[in-house]
PADRENLO-45647 format. One record per residue (C-alpha): residue in three letters; y, z negated, x. Coordinates in steps of 0.5 Angstrom, whole numbers, padded with zeros to 4 digits, always signed. Layout:
% PADRENLO-45647
ALAYZX/...
//
This chain:
% PADRENLO-45647
MET+0000+0000+0000/ASP+0007+0002+0003/GLN+0011-0003+0005/LYS+0019-0003+0001/ARG+0025-0002+0004/ILE+0031-0007+0004/LEU+0038-0005+0002/ILE+0043-0006+0007/GLY+0050-0002+0008/GLY+0048+0003+0002/GLN+0041+0005+0005/TRP+0035+0003+0004/VAL+0032+0001+0011/ALA+0026-0001+0014/SER+0026-0008+0016/HIS+0027-0011+0023/SER+0022-0016+0022/LYS+0014-0014+0023/THR+0012-0020+0018/ALA+0010-0018+0011/ARG+0008-0021+0004/ASP+0003-0019-0001/ILE+0006-0019-0008/LEU+0001-0021-0013/ASN+0001-0020-0021/PRO-0001-0027-0023/ALA-0005-0025-0029/THR-0010-0021-0025/LEU-0009-0023-0018/GLU-0009-0016-0016/VAL-0004-0014-0011/VAL+0003-0010-0014/GLY+0007-0009-0008/ARG+0008-0011-0001/VAL+0015-0013+0002/PRO+0018-0016+0009/ASP+0020-0023+0011/CYS+0026-0021+0013/ASP+0028-0025+0020/GLU+0035-0026+0022/LYS+0037-0020+0024/ASP+0035-0017+0018/VAL+0040-0022+0014/ASP+0045-0021+0020/ALA+0046-0014+0018/ALA+0046-0015+0011/VAL+0051-0020+0011/LYS+0055-0015+0017/ALA+0055-0010+0011/ALA+0057-0014+0006/LYS+0063-0016+0010/SER+0065-0009+0013/ALA+0065-0008+0006/GLN+0069-0013+0002/ILE+0076-0012+0004/GLN+0076-0005+0001/TRP+0072-0007-0005/TRP+0077-0013-0007/LYS+0082-0007-0007/ILE+0079-0003-0012/PRO+0084-0003-0018/GLY+0080-0007-0024/ALA+0080-0001-0029/GLU+0076+0002-0024/LYS+0072-0003-0022/ALA+0070-0004-0029/LYS+0068+0003-0030/LEU+0063+0002-0024/LEU+0061-0004-0027/ARG+0060-0001-0034/GLU+0055+0004-0031/VAL+0051-0001-0028/GLY+0050-0003-0035/THR+0048+0004-0038/LYS+0043+0005-0032/ILE+0040-0002-0033/ARG+0039+0001-0041/ALA+0036+0007-0039/ARG+0031+0004-0035/GLU+0030-0002-0039/LYS+0022-0001-0041/GLU+0021+0001-0033/LEU+0024-0005-0031/ALA+0021-0010-0036/GLN+0014-0007-0034/LEU+0015-0008-0027/LEU+0018-0015-0029/THR+0012-0017-0033/LEU+0007-0015-0028/GLU+0010-0019-0022/THR+0012-0026-0026/GLY+0007-0026-0032/LYS+0013-0026-0037/ALA+0011-0023-0044/PHE+0013-0016-0044/CYS+0018-0018-0050/GLU+0021-0023-0047/SER+0022-0018-0041/MET+0025-0013-0045/ASP+0029-0018-0048/CYS+0032-0019-0040/MET+0034-0012-0040/GLU+0039-0013-0046/TRP+0042-0020-0042/ILE+0043-0017-0036/ALA+0046-0010-0039/ALA+0050-0014-0043/CYS+0052-0019-0037/TYR+0055-0013-0033/GLU+0059-0010-0039/TYR+0062-0016-0040/TYR+0064-0018-0033/SER+0067-0011-0033/GLU+0072-0013-0039/VAL+0074-0020-0037/ALA+0075-0019-0030/ARG+0080-0013-0032/SER+0084-0018-0035/SER+0084-0024-0032/ARG+0087-0025-0025/GLY+0092-0032-0025/ASN+0098-0035-0029/SER+0105-0035-0029/ILE+0108-0042-0028/PRO+0115-0044-0030/PRO+0119-0045-0024/VAL+0122-0051-0021/ALA+0130-0049-0020/PRO+0134-0043-0021/HIS+0132-0035-0019/GLN+0125-0037-0018/VAL+0118-0034-0020/ASN+0112-0038-0019/PHE+0105-0035-0021/THR+0098-0036-0019/ILE+0093-0030-0017/LYS+0086-0031-0016/GLU+0082-0028-0010/PRO+0075-0027-0008/TYR+0072-0031-0003/GLY+0069-0026+0001/VAL+0061-0026+0002/VAL+0057-0029-0003/ALA+0050-0030-0002/ALA+0046-0030-0008/ILE+0039-0034-0009/ALA+0035-0033-0015/PRO+0029-0036-0017/PHE+0022-0034-0020/ASN+0022-0035-0027/PHE+0027-0031-0028/PRO+0029-0027-0022/LEU+0033-0021-0026/LEU+0037-0025-0031/LEU+0039-0031-0026/MET+0041-0026-0020/THR+0045-0022-0025/TRP+0049-0028-0027/LYS+0051-0028-0020/VAL+0052-0022-0018/ALA+0056-0019-0024/PRO+0061-0024-0023/ALA+0062-0024-0016/ILE+0063-0017-0015/ALA+0068-0017-0021/ALA+0071-0022-0018/GLY+0072-0018-0011/ASN+0066-0020-0007/THR+0060-0017-0004/VAL+0054-0020-0004/VAL+0047-0021+0000/CYS+0041-0022-0006/LYS+0035-0025-0003/PRO+0030-0025-0010/PRO+0024-0030-0010/HIS+0019-0029-0005/GLN+0014-0029-0011/ASN+0016-0023-0015/PRO+0022-0019-0011/LEU+0020-0012-0013/SER+0025-0012-0020/ASN+0030-0013-0016/LEU+0029-0008-0011/MET+0028-0003-0017/LEU+0035-0006-0020/GLY+0038-0005-0013/GLU+0037+0003-0014/LEU+0042+0003-0020/PHE+0048+0000-0015/SER+0048+0007-0012/HIS+0054+0008-0015/LEU+0057+0003-0012/PRO+0061+0003-0005/PRO+0056+0002+0001/GLY+0055-0006+0003/VAL+0057-0008-0004/VAL+0051-0011-0006/ASN+0045-0012-0001/ILE+0038-0014-0002/VAL+0034-0018+0003/THR+0027-0020+0002/GLY+0023-0026+0004/ALA+0021-0034+0003/VAL+0024-0040+0006/GLU+0026-0038+0013/THR+0030-0032+0010/GLY+0034-0036+0005/GLU+0035-0041+0011/ALA+0038-0035+0016/LEU+0043-0033+0010/ILE+0045-0040+0008/ARG+0047-0041+0015/HIS+0050-0035+0016/PRO+0058-0036+0019/ASP+0060-0030+0015/VAL+0057-0032+0009/ASP+0063-0036+0004/LEU+0059-0038-0001/ILE+0053-0039-0003/ALA+0050-0039-0011/PHE+0043-0042-0012/THR+0039-0043-0018/GLY+0032-0047-0017/SER+0030-0054-0015/THR+0034-0060-0015/GLU+0031-0062-0008/THR+0033-0055-0005/GLY+0040-0055-0008/LYS+0041-0061-0004/HIS+0039-0059+0002/ILE+0043-0053+0001/ALA+0049-0057-0001/SER+0048-0061+0005/THR+0048-0055+0010/ALA+0054-0051+0007/GLY+0058-0058+0007/SER+0057-0059+0015/MET+0060-0051+0015/LEU+0065-0053+0010/LYS+0062-0047+0005/LYS+0063-0046-0002/VAL+0057-0047-0007/ASN+0055-0046-0014/LEU+0048-0049-0015/GLU+0044-0049-0022/LEU+0039-0054-0021/GLY+0033-0057-0025/GLY+0033-0061-0032/ILE+0029-0065-0036/ASP+0032-0063-0042/PRO+0031-0067-0049/PHE+0030-0064-0056/ILE+0031-0069-0062/VAL+0029-0067-0068/PHE+0032-0072-0073/GLY+0029-0075-0080/ASP+0033-0069-0084/ALA+0031-0063-0080/ASP+0027-0058-0084/LEU+0020-0058-0081/ASP+0018-0051-0083/VAL+0024-0049-0078/ALA+0024-0055-0073/VAL+0016-0054-0071/PRO+0017-0047-0069/GLY+0023-0047-0066/VAL+0021-0054-0062/VAL+0014-0050-0060/TRP+0018-0044-0058/ALA+0024-0048-0054/ARG+0018-0051-0050/LEU+0013-0046-0049/LEU+0017-0040-0047/ASN+0016-0036-0041/THR+0009-0041-0040/GLY+0014-0047-0040/GLN+0017-0044-0034/VAL+0024-0045-0036/CYS+0030-0050-0033/THR+0033-0051-0040/SER+0026-0051-0044/SER+0026-0058-0048/LYS+0022-0062-0044/ARG+0023-0069-0048/ILE+0022-0068-0055/TYR+0024-0074-0059/LEU+0022-0075-0066/VAL+0025-0080-0071/LYS+0019-0084-0073/GLU+0020-0082-0081/ILE+0018-0075-0079/ALA+0014-0076-0072/GLU+0006-0075-0076/GLU+0008-0069-0080/PHE+0012-0065-0074/THR+0006-0067-0069/THR+0000-0065-0074/ARG+0004-0058-0075/ALA+0006-0057-0068/ILE-0002-0058-0066/GLU-0004-0052-0071/LEU+0001-0048-0069/VAL+0000-0048-0062/LYS-0008-0047-0064/THR-0005-0040-0066/LEU-0002-0038-0060/LYS-0005-0032-0056/LEU-0006-0033-0049/GLY-0007-0027-0045/ASP-0005-0020-0041/PRO+0003-0021-0042/SER+0003-0014-0042/LYS+0000-0013-0049/ALA+0005-0013-0054/ASP+0001-0019-0058/THR+0001-0024-0052/ASP+0005-0030-0053/ILE+0003-0033-0047/GLY+0002-0031-0040/PRO+0000-0035-0034/LEU+0004-0039-0029/ILE+0007-0036-0023/SER+0002-0039-0018/GLN-0004-0043-0015/GLN+0000-0048-0013/ALA+0004-0048-0019/LEU-0002-0049-0024/GLU-0005-0055-0019/LYS+0001-0058-0020/VAL+0002-0058-0027/GLU-0005-0060-0027/LYS-0004-0066-0023/GLN+0002-0068-0027/VAL-0001-0068-0034/LYS-0007-0072-0031/ALA-0002-0077-0029/ALA+0002-0077-0035/ILE-0005-0079-0039/GLY-0006-0085-0034/GLU+0001-0087-0036/GLY-0001-0088-0043/ALA+0000-0081-0046/LYS-0005-0077-0050/LEU-0008-0071-0050/ALA-0007-0068-0057/ILE-0009-0060-0055/GLY-0010-0056-0049/GLY-0010-0060-0042/LYS-0014-0055-0038/ARG-0015-0048-0034/CYS-0017-0042-0038/SER-0019-0035-0037/PRO-0017-0031-0043/ASN-0021-0025-0044/GLY-0024-0026-0037/LEU-0017-0026-0033/LYS-0017-0028-0027/GLY-0010-0031-0026/TYR-0006-0038-0027/TYR-0007-0039-0034/TYR-0006-0046-0036/GLU-0008-0048-0044/PRO-0001-0050-0048/THR-0002-0057-0048/ILE+0001-0062-0053/LEU+0001-0070-0050/THR+0003-0075-0055/ASN+0004-0082-0055/VAL+0009-0081-0049/ARG+0013-0087-0046/HIS+0020-0086-0045/GLY+0021-0087-0037/SER+0013-0084-0036/LEU+0013-0078-0032/PRO+0014-0073-0037/THR+0021-0076-0038/THR+0023-0077-0031/GLU+0019-0071-0027/GLU+0020-0063-0029/ILE+0014-0061-0032/PHE+0014-0053-0030/GLY+0009-0051-0035/PRO+0006-0050-0042/VAL+0006-0058-0044/ILE+0009-0061-0050/SER+0011-0068-0049/LEU+0012-0072-0055/ILE+0016-0079-0056/THR+0017-0083-0062/VAL+0023-0087-0063/LYS+0025-0091-0069/ASP+0032-0088-0071/ALA+0037-0083-0069/ASP+0041-0088-0065/GLU+0035-0089-0060/ALA+0034-0082-0060/ILE+0041-0081-0057/ARG+0040-0087-0053/LEU+0034-0084-0050/ALA+0036-0077-0050/ASN+0042-0079-0045/ASP+0038-0084-0040/SER+0036-0079-0035/LYS+0039-0076-0028/TYR+0039-0069-0030/GLY+0044-0066-0035/LEU+0043-0058-0036/GLY+0041-0058-0043/ALA+0040-0061-0050/CYS+0038-0059-0056/ILE+0037-0062-0063/TYR+0035-0061-0071/THR+0039-0064-0077/LYS+0043-0062-0082/SER+0047-0068-0081/LEU+0055-0065-0078/GLU+0056-0073-0077/LEU+0049-0073-0073/SER+0051-0067-0069/MET+0058-0070-0067/LYS+0055-0076-0065/ALA+0050-0073-0061/MET+0054-0068-0057/GLU+0059-0073-0056/ASN+0054-0078-0053/ILE+0049-0073-0049/LYS+0051-0071-0042/ALA+0049-0064-0042/GLY+0052-0057-0040/THR+0050-0054-0046/PHE+0049-0057-0052/TRP+0045-0053-0058/VAL+0045-0055-0065/ASN+0040-0051-0070/ASP+0039-0046-0065/PRO+0035-0048-0059/LEU+0036-0044-0052/THR+0041-0039-0055/ASP+0045-0036-0049/ASN+0052-0032-0050/GLU+0055-0029-0043/ALA+0062-0031-0046/GLY+0060-0039-0045/PRO+0059-0043-0039/PHE+0052-0045-0036/GLY+0051-0050-0031/GLY+0049-0057-0031/MET+0052-0064-0030/ARG+0049-0070-0026/TRP+0043-0068-0022/SER+0043-0061-0025/GLY+0048-0058-0021/VAL+0055-0056-0019/GLY+0059-0051-0023/ARG+0058-0046-0028/GLU+0055-0039-0029/LEU+0057-0034-0034/GLY+0064-0034-0038/GLU+0071-0034-0035/GLU+0069-0041-0031/GLY+0063-0036-0029/LEU+0068-0031-0026/ASP+0073-0037-0023/ALA+0066-0040-0019/PHE+0067-0034-0015/ARG+0075-0034-0014/GLU+0080-0039-0011/PRO+0087-0039-0013/LYS+0093-0038-0009/HIS+0100-0040-0011/VAL+0105-0035-0010/HIS+0113-0038-0010/ILE+0118-0033-0010/ASP+0126-0035-0009/TYR+0129-0028-0010/VAL+0136-0031-0008/MET+0135-0032+0000/GLU+0140-0038+0001/LYS+0141-0045+0005/LYS+0138-0051+0002/SER+0142-0057+0001/TYR+0136-0061+0003/TRP+0134-0058+0010/TYR+0137-0062+0016/PRO+0141-0065+0018/TYR+0140-0071+0013/LYS+0146-0074+0014/ASN+0149-0069+0009/ARG+0145-0071+0004/ASN+0148-0077+0001/VAL+0141-0080-0001/GLY+0143-0087-0005/HIS+0150-0087-0004/
//
């Protein structure tokens, strides 16, 4: 199988590095591609290309940039099925979910094509006559964009689209588990000036070379909290800026007045989407006592109907986990949770649907989960629904907020009072009421507490890649009365 090339300075080139890795289909364990593990020389070449292109790219008028970004969206829509098929092949994501991703990433480029054109700064009232004050927002320079395996295209787009819209250039490092769809997407940047978008592949060593490169000005990263802490520490020692979207153990409260015909399938989907490998998936489900038993019964029956299998098939609901390591970790976490008193209601083991050899784990429901135990304090990145029964709405809100993390939170209720009370008392970057996990590219996304620093999407996501400059103009050149010598100022007399 031919080894993929990397994108540097507008050209697809062979890597300097002589080491490479096979990319596996997690459903079948078949090799679907081979990519280089880029070394420091590859990273250096990509960063130099980005730096060389940045000033010229920045100076391109906003209206022209808008056309170029919109064309990226148009190209994505023209090849959406091809991209989605490859995304499913290398991630194990259900095909319909991959198709949804294509819409989201195209819309993101289209959104930033408009926002960046109409937003550059603000006019400020002056402090004296014949003065003009305003701010302009300028790009940082070269951005390192590092995305995770669960949404490799979407979460890369959330970085690249606003970064280049703001006038930066980027060096992308896709996840080492599934970089192929990002390399295909790289073909759709061919109309941009060379060096605006560059792509290198590899794992930890490649990422480390990128974040430590002296010409990288900002690091945009999505991934684990532990890795985020390392990046923040490294960046801090070099005074680099960071934008970090990190882990979460998001709560979902089902209040007593919720319609269970809606709440049960909503919660199950919000937890099991992408085989539970979603940073904002609802990992702590708090059920008010009065509806807990019926909710649990219905959830078990619904999970029994879900189809595991080949994610490329239209009728597959749940695919495999990303790797053997991920599978083993989920197994270990479920075993530990049961050891802490949780009860296994359904699932809880590996499986081989239709004889597939991939990393499959049955959709699992844990009941009798105690707040403070592993499922409520450690992120389980797999298809595991953890149910916690609480006595009333106040306890649900209090426990939902009792976490080191604060990425997202969901609730189901018909009560405006409960909605507002929960919203005001739960720290979360996104708060969903009766519509879990719906994204809006015009709304900021990011975490509080240990769930990250900064925001993606919305105008806030554009500002993450711009820094303000205050401009002060006095259009009359005159000597100021408060200059030296001070003896002429009569201060205090």
